Each structure stands twice: as structure tokens, then as C-alpha cells.
BABABA-917039 format. One record per residue (C-alpha): z, y, x; residue number from 1. Coordinates in steps of 0.5 Angstrom, whole numbers. Example, Ala and Ser with C-alpha at 12.3 -4.5 7.8 and 13.67 -1.06 7.14 Angstrom:
BEGIN
{roti {16 -9 25} 1}
{roti {14 -2 27} 2}
This chain:
BEGIN
{roti {0 0 0} 1}
{roti {-2 7 3} 2}
{roti {3 13 3} 3}
{roti {1 19 0} 4}
{roti {0 25 4} 5}
{roti {4 31 4} 6}
{roti {1 38 5} 7}
{roti {5 43 8} 8}
{roti {6 50 3} 9}
{roti {2 54 8} 10}
{roti {-4 49 8} 11}
{roti {-4 49 0} 12}
{roti {-4 57 0} 13}
{roti {-10 57 5} 14}
{roti {-14 52 1} 15}
{roti {-12 56 -6} 16}
{roti {-14 62 -3} 17}
{roti {-20 60 -1} 18}
{roti {-21 57 -8} 19}
{roti {-19 64 -11} 20}
{roti {-25 67 -7} 21}
{roti {-30 63 -10} 22}
{roti {-34 63 -3} 23}
{roti {-35 56 -4} 24}
{roti {-34 51 -10} 25}
{roti {-29 47 -11} 26}
{roti {-33 40 -9} 27}
{roti {-35 44 -3} 28}
{roti {-27 45 -1} 29}
{roti {-25 38 -3} 30}
{roti {-30 35 2} 31}
{roti {-29 40 7} 32}
{roti {-21 39 7} 33}
{roti {-22 32 5} 34}
{roti {-18 32 -1} 35}
{roti {-19 31 -9} 36}
{roti {-22 37 -13} 37}
{roti {-16 36 -18} 38}
{roti {-11 38 -13} 39}
{roti {-15 44 -11} 40}
{roti {-15 46 -18} 41}
{roti {-8 45 -19} 42}
{roti {-6 49 -13} 43}
{roti {-10 55 -15} 44}
{roti {-7 55 -22} 45}
{roti {0 55 -18} 46}
{roti {-2 60 -14} 47}
{roti {-4 65 -19} 48}
{roti {1 64 -24} 49}
{roti {7 65 -19} 50}
{roti {3 71 -15} 51}
{roti {7 76 -19} 52}
{roti {14 73 -16} 53}
{roti {11 76 -9} 54}
{roti {12 83 -12} 55}
{roti {18 82 -16} 56}
{roti {23 84 -11} 57}
{roti {30 82 -9} 58}
{roti {33 84 -16} 59}
{roti {29 79 -19} 60}
{roti {30 73 -14} 61}
{roti {37 73 -14} 62}
{roti {41 74 -20} 63}
{roti {48 78 -20} 64}
{roti {54 75 -21} 65}
{roti {60 79 -23} 66}
{roti {67 79 -20} 67}
{roti {70 76 -26} 68}
{roti {65 70 -26} 69}
{roti {67 69 -18} 70}
{roti {75 69 -20} 71}
{roti {73 64 -26} 72}
{roti {70 60 -21} 73}
{roti {75 60 -16} 74}
{roti {81 58 -21} 75}
{roti {77 52 -23} 76}
{roti {76 50 -16} 77}
{roti {83 51 -15} 78}
{roti {85 47 -21} 79}
{roti {80 41 -19} 80}
{roti {83 41 -12} 81}
{roti {90 40 -16} 82}
{roti {88 34 -20} 83}
{roti {84 31 -15} 84}
{roti {91 31 -10} 85}
{roti {95 29 -16} 86}
{roti {90 23 -18} 87}
{roti {90 21 -10} 88}
{roti {98 21 -10} 89}
{roti {98 17 -17} 90}
{roti {93 12 -14} 91}
{roti {97 10 -8} 92}
{roti {103 9 -12} 93}
{roti {100 5 -17} 94}
{roti {96 0 -12} 95}
{roti {101 1 -6} 96}
{roti {96 1 -1} 97}
{roti {95 8 0} 98}
{roti {89 8 -5} 99}
{roti {86 2 -2} 100}
{roti {85 -5 -6} 101}
{roti {87 -11 -3} 102}
């Protein structure tokens, strides 16, 4: 059985850009790079759909997290640590072997 060939993002962008320029047909590009024309069509579609995100800026890429949400998450982490420690101690008492089964 043959393994699927994986293409880098840079290669996909290069081929998609050539497809968008339409200097060669999809079939000619497929022959040039030895890949299936359907792949080129998919890469071209992805490139055109995601092109707007390149101009969106940092604010759109990173959602803002409020200080209140951070405090809430820290409290939850603390609660989970306490519960984990409690359950670890309880399991060592029940099993009597430091938490390991015999």
C-alpha cells in the first residue's frame, strides 16, 4: 500500500497562486507538478476563501479574554487540583499500596 504524499503549505500556496493567475490550465498545472487536478481546484478554493483573513489584522485573529474569565478559569484549575489530590489520597488509603493495584 502506498502512503499519501503530504504537501507543504508553501507548495500548496504556490500552486494555488498559479491557478488563480490562470496562466496555465488546471490540467497543465497538474501535469507540471504531478498532482491531481482536483487537488489544485481545492487548494485554489481554499486560498480564495481564506484570503480575507490575511488582511483582517491581529484583533480578528486573537479573541480577547477578559480578566474576569481568567480569574474564573484560575479558580476552576484550583478546584480541580484539590479534587485530584483528594482522590489520590483516598485511593492510596483504599488500596493500601500508594494508589497502585496489586
